[in-house]
C-alpha positions as CSV (number, residue, x, y, z in Angstrom):
1,X,-55.6,70.2,174.5
2,X,-52.4,68.1,174.1
3,X,-50.6,69.4,177.1
4,X,-53.3,68.2,179.7
5,X,-53.6,64.8,178.1
6,X,-49.8,64.4,178.0
7,X,-49.5,65.6,181.7
8,X,-52.0,63.0,182.7
9,X,-50.2,60.3,180.8
10,X,-46.8,61.2,182.4
11,X,-48.5,61.2,185.9
12,X,-50.1,57.8,185.2
13,X,-46.9,56.3,183.8
14,X,-45.1,57.4,187.0
15,X,-47.8,55.8,189.3
16,X,-48.4,52.7,187.3
17,X,-45.3,50.5,186.2
18,X,-47.6,48.1,184.3
19,X,-48.9,51.0,182.2
20,X,-45.3,52.0,181.6
21,X,-44.3,48.6,180.6
22,X,-47.1,48.3,178.1
23,X,-46.2,51.6,176.5
24,X,-42.5,50.7,176.3
25,X,-43.5,47.5,174.5
26,X,-45.2,49.6,171.8
27,X,-43.1,52.6,171.5
28,X,-41.0,51.2,168.8
29,X,-43.9,51.7,166.5
30,X,-44.9,55.3,167.1
31,X,-48.2,55.1,165.3
32,X,-49.1,51.9,167.2
33,X,-48.2,53.5,170.5
34,X,-50.2,56.6,169.7
35,X,-53.2,54.5,168.8
36,X,-52.8,52.6,172.1
37,X,-52.4,55.9,174.1
38,X,-55.4,57.5,172.6
39,X,-57.5,54.3,173.1
40,X,-56.9,54.7,176.8
41,X,-58.3,58.3,176.8
42,X,-55.1,60.3,176.6
43,X,-55.2,63.3,174.1
44,X,-51.5,63.1,173.1
45,X,-49.8,64.4,170.0
46,X,-47.5,62.3,167.9
47,X,-44.7,64.9,168.6
48,X,-45.1,64.7,172.3
49,X,-45.1,60.8,172.3
50,X,-41.9,61.0,170.1
51,X,-40.3,63.2,172.8
52,X,-41.2,60.6,175.4
53,X,-39.9,57.8,173.2
54,X,-36.6,59.6,172.9
55,X,-36.2,59.9,176.5
56,X,-34.4,57.2,178.7
57,X,-37.6,56.2,180.5
58,X,-35.8,56.8,183.8
59,X,-36.6,60.5,184.2
60,X,-37.1,62.1,187.5
61,X,-40.4,63.8,188.3
62,X,-38.8,67.1,187.5
63,X,-37.5,65.9,184.2
64,X,-40.8,64.5,183.1
65,X,-42.4,67.8,183.9
66,X,-40.0,69.4,181.7
67,X,-40.7,67.0,178.9
68,X,-44.4,67.7,179.5
69,X,-43.7,71.5,179.2
70,X,-44.1,72.1,182.9
71,X,-43.9,75.5,184.5
72,X,-40.0,75.9,184.6
73,X,-39.4,73.9,181.3
74,X,-37.8,76.9,179.5
75,X,-36.1,78.4,182.5
76,X,-34.0,75.5,183.7
77,X,-32.3,72.4,182.4
78,X,-32.6,68.8,183.6
79,X,-30.2,69.5,186.5
80,X,-32.1,72.7,187.5
81,X,-29.6,75.0,185.9
């Protein structure tokens, strides 16, 4: 399922700045970025990757979890409101 693959991608991006830099370099071409992500074993939809590309890439852990559809994604906003 997409959510699990996307959650893993987010986790890995937070832990690995090199991985994040590589993805940032490809995200301008969403199809190319999607192929790159999937080639690394992440089961991510184009829609989820588009959400990530629209972010400012400086999200907190909580904000990244909301983008990923975390537990409180629909109950609170980015500031916890």
